[in-house]
Structures are given as C-alpha cells and as structure tokens.
C-alpha positions in Angstrom: 3.6 -5.9 19.9 0.2 -5.2 19.4 0.9 -4.0 15.9 2.6 -7.2 15.3 -0.4 -9.1 16.5 -2.7 -7.1 14.4 -0.2 -7.8 11.2 0.3 -11.5 12.0 -3.6 -12.2 12.3 -4.2 -10.2 8.9 -1.8 -12.0 6.7 -3.3 -15.2 5.5 -4.9 -17.0 2.4 -5.5 -13.6 0.8 -1.8 -13.1 0.1 -1.8 -16.0 -2.4 -4.5 -14.4 -4.7 -2.5 -11.1 -4.9 0.2 -12.1 -7.5 -2.5 -13.3 -10.1 -4.7 -10.1 -9.2 -1.6 -7.6 -10.0 -0.8 -9.6 -13.1 -4.4 -9.3 -14.4 -5.0 -5.7 -13.4 -1.5 -4.4 -14.1 1.1 -4.0 -11.3 0.4 -0.2 -10.8 -3.3 -0.4 -10.4 -2.9 -3.4 -7.9 -0.5 -1.7 -5.9 -2.7 1.6 -5.8 -5.6 -0.7 -4.8 -3.5 -2.3 -1.9 -2.7 1.0 -0.6 -6.1 2.5 -0.8 -7.6 -0.7 0.9 -5.2 -0.4 3.6 -6.5 3.0 4.5 -10.1 1.7 4.1 -9.6 -1.3 6.4 -7.6 0.8 8.8 -10.6 3.1 9.1 -12.9 -0.2 9.4 -10.7 -1.6 12.2 -10.5 1.7 14.2 -14.4 1.8 13.9 -15.0 -1.4 15.1 -12.6 -0.5 18.0 -14.6 2.5 18.8 -17.8 0.3 18.9 -15.8 -2.4 21.3 -14.6 0.8 23.7 -18.2 2.2 23.9 -19.8 -1.3 24.3 -17.5 -3.1 26.8 -16.5 -6.7 27.1 -19.8 -8.4 27.2 -20.4 -9.1 23.6 -18.8 -9.5 20.0 -19.8 -8.6 16.4 -23.1 -10.2 16.3 -24.0 -8.7 19.7 -23.1 -5.4 19.0 -25.1 -5.5 15.5 -28.1 -6.5 17.7 -27.7 -3.9 20.2 -27.0 -0.9 17.7 -28.9 -2.0 14.5 -31.8 -4.0 15.9 -32.9 -7.6 15.1 -32.3 -7.1 11.4 -28.6 -6.0 12.2 -28.4 -9.2 14.2 -29.7 -11.3 11.4 -27.5 -9.7 8.6 -24.5 -9.4 10.8 -25.0 -13.4 11.8 -25.4 -14.3 8.2 -22.4 -12.5 6.6 -20.1 -13.8 9.7 -21.2 -17.4 9.5 -21.1 -17.6 5.5 -18.0 -15.4 5.5 -16.2 -17.8 7.8 -17.6 -21.0 6.1 -16.6 -19.7 2.7 -13.1 -18.8 4.0 -12.5 -22.4 5.2 -13.5 -23.6 1.8 -10.9 -21.1 0.5 -8.3 -22.9 2.7 -9.5 -26.3 1.0 -9.4 -25.1 -2.4 -5.8 -23.6 -1.8 -4.4 -26.8 0.0 -4.0 -29.0 -3.1 -1.5 -26.5 -4.7 0.8 -26.6 -1.9 0.4 -30.6 -1.3 1.1 -31.0 -5.3 4.4 -29.0 -4.5 5.3 -31.7 -2.0 3.8 -34.7 -3.8 3.1 -33.8 -7.6 1.3 -36.9 -8.4 -1.3 -36.7 -5.8 -4.8 -36.8 -6.9 -6.7 -33.5 -6.5 -9.4 -34.7 -4.3 -7.0 -36.9 -2.3 -4.8 -33.9 -1.4 -8.0 -31.8 -0.5 -9.5 -34.6 1.8 -6.0 -35.3 3.4 -6.0 -31.6 4.3 -9.6 -31.6 5.3 -9.3 -34.6 7.6 -6.3 -33.5 9.3 -7.7 -30.1 9.9 -10.9 -31.3 11.2 -9.2 -33.6 13.6 -7.3 -30.7 15.2 -10.3 -28.7 15.4 -12.3 -31.3 17.4 -9.1 -32.1 19.7 -9.1 -28.4 20.8 -6.5 -25.3 21.0 -4.7 -26.4 24.0 -3.3 -29.3 22.6 -1.7 -27.3 19.6 -1.0 -24.0 21.4 2.0 -23.4 19.2 0.6 -23.5 16.0 0.0 -19.9 15.9 3.7 -19.2 16.0 4.4 -21.9 13.5 1.9 -20.4 11.3 3.4 -16.9 11.2 7.1 -18.3 11.1 6.0 -20.3 8.0 4.4 -17.4 6.4 7.3 -15.1 6.9 9.8 -17.8 5.6 7.8 -18.4 2.4 7.7 -14.6 1.6 11.4 -14.2 2.3 12.5 -17.1 0.2 10.3 -16.1 -2.8 11.3 -12.5 -2.5 15.0 -13.1 -2.3 15.0 -15.8 -4.9 13.0 -13.8 -7.2 15.7 -11.2 -7.2 18.3 -14.1 -7.7 16.7 -16.4 -10.4 13.9 -14.0 -11.6 13.0 -12.0 -14.6 11.9 -8.5 -14.1 10.4 -8.6 -17.6 7.5 -10.7 -16.3 5.7 -7.5 -14.8 2.5 -6.5 -16.6 2.2 -2.5 -15.9 -1.0 -2.3 -17.9 -4.3 -3.9 -17.2 -5.2 -6.9 -19.1 -8.7 -5.6 -19.8 -11.2 -3.0 -18.5 -12.7 -5.5 -16.2 -9.2 -5.7 -14.6 -9.8 -2.2 -13.1 -12.1 -3.3 -10.6 -10.6 -6.8 -10.3 -8.2 -6.1 -7.4 -11.1 -4.6 -4.9 -12.5 -7.5 -3.3 -9.1 -9.7 -3.1 -7.3 -6.5 -1.6 -10.3 -6.4 1.1 -10.1 -9.7 1.9 -6.3 -9.8 2.2 -6.2 -6.9 4.7 -9.2 -7.9 6.9 -8.3 -8.1 10.5 -11.3 -7.6 12.5 -10.9 -10.4 14.8 -7.6 -9.1 16.0 -9.3 -5.8 17.3 -10.7 -7.2 20.6 -7.6 -8.9 21.8 -5.4 -5.6 21.0 -8.0 -3.4 23.0 -7.7 -6.0 26.0 -4.0 -5.6 25.9 -4.2 -1.7 26.1 -6.8 -1.8 28.8 -4.8 -4.1 30.7 -1.9 -1.9 30.8 -3.5 1.4 30.7 -1.7 2.7 27.6 -2.9 5.8 25.9 -5.9 5.3 23.6 -3.9 7.1 20.8 -1.2 4.4 20.7 -4.1 1.9 20.3 -5.1 3.5 17.0 -1.4 3.8 16.1 -1.1 0.0 16.6 -4.2 -0.8 14.5 -3.0 1.4 11.6 0.5 0.1 11.7 -0.6 -3.5 12.1 -2.7 -2.9 9.0 -0.1 -1.5 7.1 2.8 -3.8 7.7 0.9 -6.5 5.5 1.0 -4.2 2.7 4.8 -4.6 2.6 4.8 -8.2 2.9 2.4 -8.8 0.2 4.5 -6.5 -2.0 7.5 -8.4 -1.6 5.6 -11.7 -2.2 3.8 -10.2 -5.3 7.1 -9.2 -6.7 9.1 -12.3 -5.9 6.3 -14.6 -7.3 5.8 -12.4 -10.7 9.6 -12.7 -11.3 9.8 -16.2 -10.8 6.7 -17.3 -13.1 8.1 -17.1 -16.9 4.8 -18.6 -17.9 2.8 -16.1 -16.3 1.6 -16.1 -12.6 -0.8 -18.8 -11.6 -4.1 -18.2 -9.8 -2.9 -19.8 -6.7 0.5 -17.8 -7.0 2.6 -21.1 -6.1 2.1 -23.3 -9.2 3.7 -21.3 -11.8 7.1 -21.1 -9.6 9.1 -22.5 -12.6 12.4 -20.7 -11.9 13.1 -22.0 -8.6 15.3 -25.1 -7.8 13.3 -28.1 -6.8 14.5 -28.3 -3.4 13.1 -24.6 -2.8 9.8 -25.6 -4.2 9.5 -28.6 -1.9 10.4 -26.4 1.1 7.6 -23.6 0.1 5.2 -26.8 -0.2 5.9 -27.9 3.3 5.7 -24.3 4.8 2.7 -23.4 2.9 0.9 -26.5 4.1 1.7 -25.9 7.7 0.6 -22.3 7.6 -2.8 -23.3 5.7 -3.6 -26.1 8.2 -2.8 -23.8 11.3 -4.9 -20.9 9.9 -7.8 -23.4 9.1 -7.7 -24.7 12.6 -7.9 -21.6 14.5 -10.5 -20.3 12.0 -12.5 -23.4 12.4 -12.3 -23.2 16.2 -13.4 -19.4 16.2 -16.2 -20.3 14.0 -17.1 -23.2 16.5 -17.1 -20.8 19.4 -19.3 -18.3 17.7 -21.9 -21.0 16.7 -21.8 -22.1 20.5 -21.7 -18.9 22.3 -23.4 -16.2 20.2 -25.9 -18.2 18.2 -26.5 -20.5 21.3 -26.2 -23.8 19.2 -25.5 -27.2 21.0 -21.7 -28.2 20.9 -22.3 -31.2 18.5 -24.1 -29.1 16.0 -21.5 -26.4 16.0 -18.9 -29.2 15.6 -20.7 -30.9 12.8 -21.3 -27.5 10.9 -17.6 -26.5 10.9 -16.5 -30.0 9.9 -19.1 -30.8 7.4 -20.4 -27.7 5.5 -16.6 -26.5 4.1 -16.0 -29.9 2.3 -19.7 -30.0 1.1 -19.2 -26.4 -0.5 -16.0 -27.7 -2.1 -17.4 -30.8 -3.7 -20.6 -29.2 -4.8 -18.5 -27.0 -7.0 -17.3 -24.2 -4.7 -13.6 -24.8 -5.4 -12.3 -22.0 -7.6 -9.9 -20.2 -5.3 -10.2 -16.6 -6.7 -13.9 -16.9 -7.1 -14.3 -17.8 -3.6 -11.9 -14.8 -2.6 -14.0 -12.5 -4.4 -17.3 -13.8 -2.6 -15.7 -13.8 0.7 -14.0 -10.3 0.4 -16.4 -8.4 -2.0 -19.6 -9.7 -0.5 -19.6 -11.1 3.1 -16.5 -9.0 4.3 -18.0 -5.9 2.5 -21.4 -6.4 4.4 -19.6 -7.0 7.6 -17.4 -4.0 7.0 -20.5 -1.6 6.2 -22.3 -2.9 9.2 -19.2 -1.9 11.5 -19.4 1.8 10.0 -23.1 1.8 10.6 -22.7 0.4 14.4 -20.1 3.0 15.1 -22.4 5.8 13.8 -25.2 4.5 16.0 -22.9 3.6 19.2 -20.8 7.0 19.1 -23.4 9.4 17.6 -20.6 10.7 15.7 -20.3 10.8 11.7 -16.9 11.1 10.1 -16.2 12.5 6.7 -15.1 9.4 5.1 -17.9 7.2 6.0 -19.7 7.8 2.7 -16.6 7.0 0.9 -16.2 3.6 2.7 -19.7 2.9 2.1 -19.4 3.3 -1.6 -16.2 1.1 -1.7 -18.2 -1.7 0.1 -21.0 -1.3 -1.9 -19.0 -1.4 -5.2 -17.4 -4.4 -4.1 -20.7 -6.3 -3.4 -22.1 -5.1 -6.9 -19.1 -6.2 -8.8 -18.4 -9.5 -7.0 -22.2 -10.7 -7.1 -22.6 -9.8 -10.8 -19.1 -11.6 -11.5 -19.9 -14.7 -9.3 -23.3 -15.2 -10.9 -22.4 -14.4 -14.5 
C-alpha cells in the first residue's frame, strides 16, 4: 500500500511530456534517462526520509532547510518550493487546453484555459473535505488513460513511428529535466513515514516501499510512451495527446474527459498544498495565501509562461534540481553521513540546472 501511495503521487503532468522527449532524444536514450533518473530520485527520496526520521514530525521541507542549512538554506528552500509549485500549477494550465480541445475542438485556447482555471480555483477555495474522493478519481483516470493508449497503440498503431536515434546532439541532454520532474515524489515521503511509524513496521520495508513506488511509474510511463508514439503518425505532439490521429473519435473524446478530470484533481490538491505551505511554513495570512495560489499561475500564463515543455524543463531542471540538491545537503548535515553517490547526484542536479537555465533564456 505505501508503495502504491508513492507511485500514485508521482504520476502526474510530467507523464505527458515524455513521449515528445523520447521522440526527440531517441527512444533508447530516453529509456536510459528514465531508468537512471529513477535511481537518482529514489536515492533523493530516501535521503529526505532519513532527514524526516532524524528530525521528527515538527517540521517539513522549509523547516528542515532552516534547521540544517541555516537561514540561507531556508531562503533558498522556500524560494525553490514556492516557485516550483507555482510553475507546476502553470504547467497544468498550459496542458489543460489540449484535453479540453479533445472534448470541444472548436473551443478558443484562452477560453479553455480560463474555464480550467476558474474550475480549479473554486475547488481550491472550497477546501479538501468537499472533494475528498478526487484523489481516487485522479489515479483511476490516469490508469485508464494509460491502459487505453497502450492497448490501442498495439491494435491501431504503427511501430515504424519510433525513432531510435537522437534528432540532434542537443537531444542527448533534453530528457534530463523532464525525467526528473516526472519521477518527483518528495511530498509522499512524510505520509509514508507516518504509515510505517504508526504500524511499527521494519525500517528496511520503508526504503523498499520508496524504491518500488519510484520505479513503478517507470513502467506506466513506458507503456504511455509506446502507445502514444505508435498512435501518432505525423510525429508525437509536445503535449502527447494532440497527435493521436489513429484513434477512433470516441476514444479521443474519452481520453479528453479522463485527462481533464486527472488534471483538475492534481491542480486542486497541489494548490491546496501550496496554500498550506504559505499559511503554516511562511506564516502568511489565509487571504494572502489564497490570493497567491489563485492569481499567480494565471498571471504567469498570460504573461507568456505557457509553453508546456519549457515549463516542465524549468520546474524539473531548475527548481526541483535545487530542491533535490538541498535534500542531499540536509541529509549529510542531519545524519553526519556521506554516501558514495552524493557527488554523482549533485552533479546530475547541477547539469540539469545549467542546461535548463541556458535553454530557457536562450
């Protein structure tokens, strides 16, 4: 159950970036990156779990950063978490129009995004208790989408759509940030730790659950990438779903509905998590926290931060990489123990930051 909890909280919007990433980088390169980043994020998740075990239940990420890395760590950690979540919310806005267009092809782009934004904002302000079953709905929708596309890819798809070699040399680094983003699940660590603490389960099972929960999404993503690629005769679209031309219309409509439900659910839960961070950890008034989570993502979108893949790169390659590097530094300070792979992990995060910063501003 805890491994399933971990996997279900990892699978999200990052999945929809992977088919295009694999198409550009080459399927083999993309698959290698996905596996390697699964190891990287597993070690990062376990490192965060070790920090949580040493520190107890009195704090979360920003509090840990302050405790072990000082005021500077708190500031950097707070900025990376806040901006990372706001960019991720903007990613959902950018992706929402793709699924709404599967349902209503003639809907204007901005109207589709605003409809999604208003719907999600109302649900965030209404609170979790009124929508307590949405987490089940989200995971069910994602599972059904993946199954439909994977199965129908084998029925209607064309295996010749696969590209084994990178489209260009730059494509060799292209999958790094999206793979990191797609496999991030730090927010699941504390609930899983609480689950094991409440039942007095062996600690070794905790680490196994974290590792298994991080690797299960790899299988889900692989099925989604294969199915999407085989069903995209004109090339894989950046949002994965716009190019599904070999599917019967009824299935396209169904994927649109399920995709919208999965995105709105994830948007609502992430928005409520952000609201809680601003209220509890940063000590801002409730009204300010609500205003920030509602207004900033749509402002980002209309200001031009609306390219899905660029946003994924920014969230995964910059803010998530900073956050993950801080996790390794916190674990080293909290446990006074260094691991052989620490240098490699930090090098991966640094490479992601440099590549995405250059790519974003070029």
